[in-house]
C-alpha positions in Angstrom: 0.0 0.0 0.0 2.8 2.4 0.9 4.4 1.7 -2.5 1.2 2.7 -4.3 1.0 5.9 -2.3 4.6 6.7 -3.2 4.0 6.0 -6.9 0.8 8.2 -6.8 2.7 11.0 -5.2 5.5 10.7 -7.8 3.0 10.8 -10.6 1.3 13.9 -9.2 4.7 15.6 -8.7 5.8 14.8 -12.3 2.5 15.9 -13.8 2.8 19.3 -12.0 0.3 21.4 -10.1 -3.1 22.2 -11.4 -5.9 24.1 -9.7 -8.7 26.5 -9.8 -7.2 29.0 -7.3 -9.9 31.6 -7.2 -13.6 31.5 -7.9 -16.3 34.2 -8.0 -19.7 34.7 -9.6 -18.1 36.6 -12.4 -14.9 34.6 -13.1 -12.1 32.4 -11.9 -8.3 31.9 -11.9 -6.6 28.7 -13.1 -3.0 27.8 -12.3 -0.8 25.1 -13.8 2.9 24.6 -12.7 5.6 22.1 -13.4 9.3 21.5 -13.4 10.5 20.7 -17.0 13.8 19.1 -17.8 14.8 21.8 -20.3 16.3 25.3 -20.5 14.0 28.3 -20.8 14.7 29.0 -24.4 13.7 25.4 -25.4 10.5 25.7 -23.4 9.6 29.0 -25.0 10.4 27.8 -28.5 8.0 24.8 -28.0 5.4 27.0 -26.3 5.0 29.2 -29.3 4.4 26.3 -31.6 1.0 25.0 -30.4 0.4 23.0 -33.6 3.0 20.6 -32.2 1.5 20.0 -28.8 -2.1 21.3 -28.5 -4.7 18.6 -28.7 -6.8 18.5 -31.9 -9.7 17.6 -29.6 -9.7 21.2 -28.4 -9.8 23.0 -31.7 -12.6 24.4 -33.8 -11.3 22.8 -37.0 -10.5 19.4 -35.4 -6.8 19.7 -36.3 -4.1 21.1 -34.2 -2.0 21.6 -37.3 -4.2 24.6 -38.1 -3.0 26.5 -35.0 -0.4 29.2 -35.1 1.1 31.7 -32.6 2.8 34.9 -33.6 4.8 35.6 -30.4 5.0 39.4 -30.6 2.8 42.2 -29.2 -0.2 42.3 -31.4 0.4 38.8 -32.6 -2.3 36.1 -32.7 -2.8 32.6 -31.3 -5.1 31.8 -34.2 -6.6 28.8 -36.1 -7.5 28.4 -39.7 -10.8 26.9 -40.4 -12.1 24.9 -43.5 -13.5 27.1 -46.2 -11.2 30.0 -45.6 -12.5 30.8 -42.1 -10.4 31.6 -39.0 -10.7 32.1 -35.3 -8.5 34.2 -32.9 -8.2 32.3 -29.7 -6.0 34.9 -27.9 -3.9 38.0 -28.8 -0.3 38.5 -27.6 0.2 41.5 -25.4 3.6 40.8 -23.9 6.4 38.5 -25.2 9.9 38.1 -23.7 11.5 35.0 -25.3 12.7 32.5 -22.7 10.8 34.3 -19.9 7.2 35.4 -20.4 4.3 35.2 -22.8 1.1 37.0 -22.0 -2.1 36.8 -24.1 -5.6 38.1 -23.7 -8.9 36.7 -24.9 -11.3 33.8 -24.3 -10.8 30.2 -25.3 -13.5 28.0 -26.7 -17.0 28.4 -25.2 -15.9 31.5 -23.3 -15.8 33.5 -26.5 -19.6 33.7 -26.3 -19.7 35.8 -23.1 -19.2 39.4 -22.4 -15.8 39.3 -20.7 -12.1 38.7 -21.2 -9.3 36.5 -20.0 -5.6 37.0 -19.4 -3.2 34.0 -19.9 0.4 34.3 -18.6 3.1 31.7 -19.2 6.2 32.3 -17.1 9.5 30.4 -17.4 12.0 30.4 -14.5 15.4 28.7 -14.8 16.6 26.5 -11.9 18.1 23.2 -10.9 18.4 20.8 -13.8 15.7 22.5 -15.9 13.1 25.2 -15.6 9.8 25.9 -13.9 6.9 26.6 -16.2 3.9 28.4 -14.7 0.6 29.1 -16.4 -2.1 31.4 -15.0 -5.4 32.0 -16.8 -7.9 34.5 -15.4 -11.4 34.9 -16.8 -14.0 37.5 -15.8 -17.2 38.7 -17.3 -20.9 38.6 -17.6 -22.2 35.2 -18.5 -25.9 34.8 -18.9 -27.3 31.8 -20.8 -24.2 31.6 -23.1 -22.6 29.1 -20.6 -25.5 26.7 -21.2 -27.0 27.2 -17.8 -23.9 26.3 -15.9 -22.1 28.8 -13.8 -18.5 29.7 -13.6 -17.9 27.0 -10.9 -18.7 24.2 -13.3 -17.0 25.8 -16.3 -13.9 26.5 -14.3 -13.4 22.8 -13.6 -13.9 22.0 -17.3 -11.5 24.7 -18.3 -8.9 23.6 -15.7 -9.1 20.0 -17.0 -8.7 21.1 -20.6 -5.7 23.4 -19.8 -4.1 20.7 -17.6 -4.2 18.4 -20.6 -2.6 21.0 -22.9 0.0 21.8 -20.2 0.9 18.1 -19.8 1.1 17.7 -23.6 3.5 20.6 -23.8 5.7 19.2 -21.0 5.8 15.8 -22.7 6.5 17.3 -26.1 9.5 19.2 -24.6 10.9 16.3 -22.6 10.2 13.4 -25.0 9.6 14.9 -28.4 6.0 13.7 -28.5 2.9 15.3 -26.8 1.1 12.0 -26.6 1.2 9.9 -23.5 3.4 6.8 -23.6 1.5 3.6 -23.2 3.1 0.8 -21.1 
């Protein structure tokens, strides 16, 4: 039993920290954090190529290859859609290679509400690698556009989705593939 607990603790530590850290009737804050066995420049280079690590399941087009991120102020985390369409997921407002990437906007179903979000990726060197932190704060008026569910329920869904993307980025950096290894 003790061995199972130790293995579970190790898996949680390796996966990183994920949580809804703040909740209100008009928004929430999500935080993801993990140690990554890579230098900051390598992490940043991977981060700005979401087509290589973002899950196709969480795109409008159904294909992560349609994602792009122009990592400069005014740049776009965008997706091309079939038939010549496009969607802006987030806009870049602050970019310091190897250190910080800050974007504004609403992902997925949150685009339907009157509000905004701020997503900040921070990379800190240390030890044998770097620490990667992600904070995503969403606030705004959400009437029926969240399908009758409040921010409490949606924060959990958003946290789960971002935790998946965060883990995929970490695996992509450390192993060369975003997909989980099967044993």
